[in-house]
C-alpha positions, 0 to 999 in steps of 0.5 A: 500500500502507498503510504506517501507520495511526493513530486520532485521535478518531473519525478513522482516518489511513492513510499510503500509500507512493504518497503519498511525494514522491520528487523535488524537481520533484514536491515543487515541483509539489505546492506549486504546485498547493496555491498555485493552489487556495488562491489560488482559494479566497481569490479566490472568498471576496473576490468573494463578500464584494464581491457581498454588500456591494453 
């Protein structure tokens, strides 16, 4: 269910009640996933730079 909605420029931001972190374990799982995603992005970026430089 949408619990809030706001417009910023041409963007509409909607907050859903199912997006709320309820436990410390759930929060840690989210942070771990963000870390894995970010690490993959940086790893791919470095690999691409190495390939471009030779």
